[in-house]
C-alpha positions as CSV (number, residue, x, y, z in Angstrom):
1,M,-1.7,-9.1,173.2
2,K,-5.5,-10.0,172.7
3,V,-6.9,-9.5,169.2
4,A,-10.6,-9.6,168.4
5,F,-11.6,-10.8,165.0
6,L,-15.0,-9.2,164.5
7,D,-15.5,-10.2,160.9
8,T,-14.3,-13.3,158.9
9,V,-11.0,-12.7,156.9
10,H,-8.6,-15.1,155.5
11,G,-7.1,-17.4,157.9
12,I,-3.5,-16.3,157.1
13,L,-3.9,-13.3,159.3
14,Q,-4.8,-15.3,162.5
15,E,-2.3,-17.9,161.7
16,R,0.5,-15.4,161.5
17,L,-0.5,-13.4,164.6
18,S,-1.0,-16.6,166.7
19,A,2.4,-17.7,165.6
20,N,3.9,-14.5,166.9
21,G,2.3,-14.7,170.3
22,Y,-1.0,-13.0,169.8
23,E,-4.1,-14.3,171.5
24,C,-6.8,-14.3,168.8
25,S,-10.6,-14.6,169.5
26,E,-13.1,-15.2,166.8
27,L,-16.1,-12.7,167.8
28,Y,-18.0,-12.7,164.5
29,S,-21.4,-12.2,166.3
30,I,-20.4,-9.8,169.1
31,S,-22.8,-7.0,169.2
32,R,-22.3,-3.3,169.4
33,D,-24.2,-3.4,172.9
34,E,-21.8,-6.0,174.1
35,I,-18.8,-4.0,173.2
36,L,-20.2,-1.0,175.1
37,Q,-20.8,-3.1,178.1
38,G,-17.1,-3.6,178.1
39,K,-16.8,-7.3,176.7
40,L,-13.6,-6.1,174.7
41,S,-12.1,-3.8,177.3
42,D,-8.8,-5.8,177.7
43,F,-8.3,-6.3,174.0
44,S,-5.3,-4.5,172.3
45,G,-6.4,-5.2,168.7
46,I,-9.5,-5.6,166.6
47,V,-9.8,-6.8,163.0
48,L,-12.9,-6.1,161.0
49,R,-14.4,-5.3,157.5
50,S,-17.7,-3.3,157.6
51,R,-20.1,-5.0,160.0
52,L,-19.6,-2.6,162.6
53,T,-18.9,1.2,162.9
54,I,-16.1,2.1,165.2
55,D,-17.2,5.5,166.5
56,A,-16.3,7.5,169.7
57,S,-18.7,5.6,171.9
58,L,-17.1,2.2,170.9
59,L,-13.6,3.6,171.2
60,A,-14.4,4.8,174.8
61,A,-15.4,1.2,175.6
62,L,-12.1,0.0,174.2
63,P,-9.4,1.4,176.8
64,S,-6.7,-1.1,176.0
65,L,-7.0,-0.7,172.2
66,K,-3.7,-0.1,170.4
67,W,-4.7,-0.8,166.7
68,I,-7.6,-1.4,164.3
69,A,-7.0,-3.6,161.3
70,R,-9.6,-3.0,158.4
71,S,-9.4,-5.7,155.8
72,G,-9.7,-3.6,152.6
73,S,-9.1,-0.1,151.7
74,G,-12.2,2.0,152.8
75,L,-12.0,3.4,156.4
76,E,-15.5,5.2,156.4
77,N,-16.7,2.9,159.3
78,I,-13.9,4.1,161.7
79,D,-13.7,7.4,163.4
80,I,-10.2,8.1,162.4
81,E,-9.8,11.4,164.2
82,E,-11.1,10.1,167.4
83,A,-8.9,6.9,167.2
84,E,-5.8,9.1,166.5
85,D,-6.6,11.2,169.5
86,R,-6.7,8.1,171.6
87,G,-3.4,6.9,170.2
88,V,-5.0,4.0,168.3
89,R,-3.3,3.1,165.1
90,I,-5.3,2.5,162.0
91,I,-4.2,-0.2,159.6
92,N,-5.8,-1.1,156.3
93,S,-4.7,-3.2,153.3
94,P,-5.6,-1.5,149.9
95,E,-2.5,-3.2,148.5
96,G,-4.2,-6.5,148.7
97,N,-7.3,-5.8,146.4
98,K,-5.9,-3.1,144.0
99,D,-5.3,-5.6,141.2
100,S,-8.6,-7.0,141.4
101,V,-10.3,-3.6,141.5
102,G,-8.2,-2.5,138.4
103,E,-9.1,-5.6,136.5
104,H,-12.7,-5.4,137.3
105,A,-13.0,-1.7,136.3
106,L,-11.4,-2.6,132.9
107,G,-13.6,-5.7,132.5
108,M,-16.7,-3.7,133.1
109,L,-15.5,-0.9,130.7
110,L,-14.8,-3.3,127.9
111,S,-18.2,-4.9,128.3
112,L,-19.8,-1.6,128.1
113,M,-17.9,-0.3,125.1
114,H,-18.2,-3.6,123.2
115,R,-21.8,-4.3,124.4
116,I,-20.6,-7.8,125.4
117,H,-23.3,-8.1,128.1
118,L,-26.2,-7.0,125.9
119,G,-24.9,-9.1,123.1
120,N,-24.9,-12.1,125.4
121,L,-28.4,-11.6,126.4
122,S,-29.6,-10.9,123.0
123,V,-28.2,-14.2,121.7
124,K,-29.6,-16.2,124.6
125,S,-32.9,-14.7,123.7
126,R,-32.5,-16.4,120.3
127,N,-31.6,-13.2,118.4
128,W,-28.4,-12.7,116.3
129,L,-28.3,-8.9,115.8
130,R,-24.9,-7.7,114.7
131,E,-25.4,-4.1,113.8
132,E,-27.3,-3.4,117.1
133,H,-24.3,-4.5,119.1
134,R,-21.5,-2.7,117.2
135,G,-19.0,-1.5,119.7
136,E,-16.6,1.3,120.3
137,E,-12.8,1.0,120.7
138,L,-11.2,1.9,124.0
139,V,-7.9,2.8,122.3
140,S,-9.5,5.9,120.8
141,K,-10.7,7.3,124.2
142,T,-9.2,9.6,126.8
143,I,-9.8,7.9,130.2
144,G,-10.2,10.2,133.3
145,I,-9.3,8.9,136.6
146,I,-10.5,11.0,139.7
147,G,-8.5,10.0,142.9
148,Y,-5.0,8.7,142.1
149,G,-4.2,6.5,144.9
150,L,-3.4,2.7,144.8
151,M,-6.8,1.9,143.1
152,G,-6.5,4.6,140.4
153,N,-3.1,3.6,139.7
154,S,-3.8,0.0,139.4
155,F,-6.6,0.9,136.9
156,A,-4.0,2.9,134.9
157,E,-1.7,0.0,134.8
158,K,-4.2,-2.2,133.4
159,L,-5.1,0.3,130.8
160,K,-1.5,0.7,129.7
161,G,-1.4,-2.2,127.2
162,I,-4.4,-0.9,125.4
163,G,-2.8,2.2,124.3
164,C,-5.6,4.7,125.2
165,K,-4.8,8.1,126.7
166,V,-5.0,8.1,130.6
167,I,-5.4,11.3,132.6
168,A,-5.9,11.8,136.3
169,Y,-6.9,14.4,138.7
170,D,-6.3,14.2,142.6
171,K,-7.1,17.2,144.6
172,Y,-4.7,16.1,147.4
173,K,-1.9,14.7,145.4
174,N,0.4,16.0,142.7
175,G,3.6,15.3,140.9
176,F,2.5,11.7,139.9
177,S,2.6,12.0,136.0
178,S,4.4,9.0,134.5
179,D,4.4,6.6,131.5
180,L,1.0,5.4,132.9
181,V,-0.8,8.7,133.3
182,E,-0.8,12.5,132.7
183,E,-1.6,14.4,135.8
184,V,-4.0,17.3,134.8
185,T,-5.9,20.1,136.5
186,E,-9.5,19.8,137.5
187,K,-10.6,22.0,134.5
188,E,-8.7,19.7,132.2
189,F,-10.2,16.5,133.9
190,F,-13.7,17.8,133.0
191,S,-12.9,19.1,129.5
192,R,-10.8,16.1,128.3
193,S,-12.4,13.0,129.8
194,E,-14.4,10.7,127.7
195,V,-14.6,7.8,130.1
196,V,-14.5,8.7,133.8
197,S,-13.5,6.3,136.7
198,V,-14.0,7.2,140.3
199,H,-11.4,6.1,142.8
200,V,-11.8,8.4,145.8
201,P,-12.5,7.3,149.4
202,L,-16.0,8.0,151.0
203,T,-15.7,11.1,153.3
204,S,-17.9,13.9,154.1
205,E,-16.3,15.9,151.3
206,T,-17.0,13.1,148.6
207,K,-20.4,11.9,149.8
208,E,-22.9,12.6,146.8
209,M,-19.9,14.4,145.1
210,V,-21.3,13.0,141.6
211,D,-24.5,15.0,141.3
212,S,-26.1,16.9,138.6
213,Q,-23.8,20.0,139.1
214,W,-20.6,17.8,138.8
215,L,-21.9,15.8,135.8
216,N,-22.9,18.9,134.0
217,R,-19.2,20.0,134.0
218,F,-18.0,17.5,131.4
219,T,-17.4,18.8,128.0
220,N,-17.9,15.5,126.3
221,P,-20.6,12.8,126.8
222,I,-18.9,10.3,129.1
223,I,-18.9,6.6,130.0
224,F,-19.0,6.4,133.9
225,I,-17.5,3.9,136.1
226,N,-17.7,3.7,139.9
227,T,-15.8,0.9,141.8
228,S,-15.3,3.0,145.1
229,R,-18.4,3.5,147.2
230,G,-22.0,3.8,146.1
231,A,-22.8,6.9,148.4
232,I,-20.4,9.0,146.3
233,V,-23.1,9.1,143.6
234,K,-26.5,10.6,143.7
235,T,-28.1,7.9,141.7
236,A,-31.1,9.9,140.6
237,D,-28.8,12.6,139.3
238,L,-26.8,10.1,137.3
239,L,-29.9,8.6,135.7
240,D,-31.1,12.1,134.8
241,A,-27.7,12.7,133.2
242,M,-28.1,9.5,131.2
243,D,-31.6,10.6,130.1
244,R,-30.0,14.0,128.8
245,G,-27.1,12.3,127.1
246,I,-24.5,13.7,129.4
247,V,-23.6,10.2,130.5
248,K,-23.8,7.5,127.5
249,C,-23.5,4.4,129.9
250,S,-22.5,3.4,133.2
251,A,-20.7,0.6,135.1
252,L,-21.3,0.4,138.9
253,D,-19.9,-2.0,141.1
254,V,-21.3,-0.1,144.1
255,I,-24.6,1.7,144.5
256,E,-26.0,4.4,146.7
257,F,-28.4,2.0,148.4
258,E,-26.0,-0.5,150.1
259,G,-26.1,-0.7,153.8
260,T,-23.3,0.4,156.1
261,S,-22.3,-3.3,156.2
262,L,-22.1,-3.5,152.3
263,E,-23.9,-6.9,152.5
264,G,-27.2,-5.7,151.3
265,L,-29.5,-2.8,150.4
266,E,-31.4,-0.4,152.6
267,L,-34.5,1.1,151.0
268,D,-37.1,3.5,151.7
269,E,-40.0,4.2,149.3
270,Q,-38.2,6.9,147.4
271,K,-35.0,4.8,147.1
272,K,-37.1,1.8,145.7
273,V,-38.4,4.2,142.9
274,T,-34.9,5.2,142.0
275,L,-33.6,1.6,142.2
276,E,-36.2,0.4,139.8
277,R,-35.1,3.2,137.3
278,L,-31.5,2.0,137.8
279,L,-32.3,-1.7,137.3
280,E,-34.4,-1.1,134.1
281,N,-31.7,0.9,132.2
282,D,-29.9,-1.4,130.0
283,Q,-27.1,1.0,129.4
284,I,-26.0,0.5,133.0
285,L,-23.8,-2.6,134.1
286,I,-24.0,-3.4,137.7
287,T,-22.1,-5.9,139.9
288,P,-22.7,-6.6,143.6
289,H,-19.7,-4.8,145.2
290,V,-17.1,-7.5,144.0
291,A,-14.5,-5.5,142.3
292,G,-12.1,-6.2,145.1
293,W,-13.5,-9.6,146.0
294,S,-11.3,-12.0,144.1
295,V,-9.9,-15.4,145.3
296,E,-6.4,-13.8,145.3
297,S,-7.5,-10.7,147.0
298,Y,-9.0,-12.5,149.9
299,Y,-5.5,-13.9,150.9
300,K,-3.6,-10.8,150.0
301,L,-5.8,-8.5,152.1
302,S,-5.0,-10.5,155.2
303,S,-1.4,-11.1,154.3
304,F,-0.7,-7.4,153.9
305,L,-2.4,-6.8,157.3
306,A,-0.2,-9.3,159.0
307,D,2.9,-7.6,157.5
308,K,1.9,-4.2,158.8
309,I,0.8,-5.4,162.3
310,L,3.9,-7.4,162.7
311,N,6.2,-4.9,161.5
């Protein structure tokens, strides 16, 4: 079975596949046009991250394809319905970076609430301002998680030791209440949450889900966290909500302006204006899409893929 690696992943995946008789080819620079021309027509598997979008046209040029392995959790760059119609199995590995995402979300939240990042910048500017950097305790808050899959569950696990109240709402899942989290209705999610963490996949339904109408539904002023996908949030609406006090502060590991490869930003003139507003707001903590990007997750993402492919 021939396997094309279209993006770099940890070497453990290729090592384990090769040891089990797979013929692996590193094709990190192969283009969409080359695939359309039939360069991968005899390959049974492909491994990728986000460099290429596997749509109906590419799938038609892959007649021997049996499976697609996506290193990570998101599948927005794969036409899942078309792949399934063609009998192509979709494999991903959210188990590999769930702990990294959970820890990163908690770290950003604590930094916001205790003003750690602002205090650090203040001291390095030769100021020693204690009252201005008085924080809030997480233990006193109700944390609302929207989307209770592996990532939402991991965040709830990380919060357990702190002792705060954790609630979760998932439109497509129920019966998950436990000692970690209380399952709530959508109405309860909006009325009780004081901190909101988004853990939903990017789909046609969730794209720009977090807009003015959505944010206006919260009863309490909220702290907002997004470690899922940037396109889920309408940035201008989030900034407007912060100006109105609906959102007190925000932690964003992902932003709306990321390109499809997730390796940089794609900006038109209007987006540049909004980006400047975003970057100038000192109540927003931003990291460059690295929540799931730990040393350990790099290995685990590939190890879990190997388990699934071989089993």
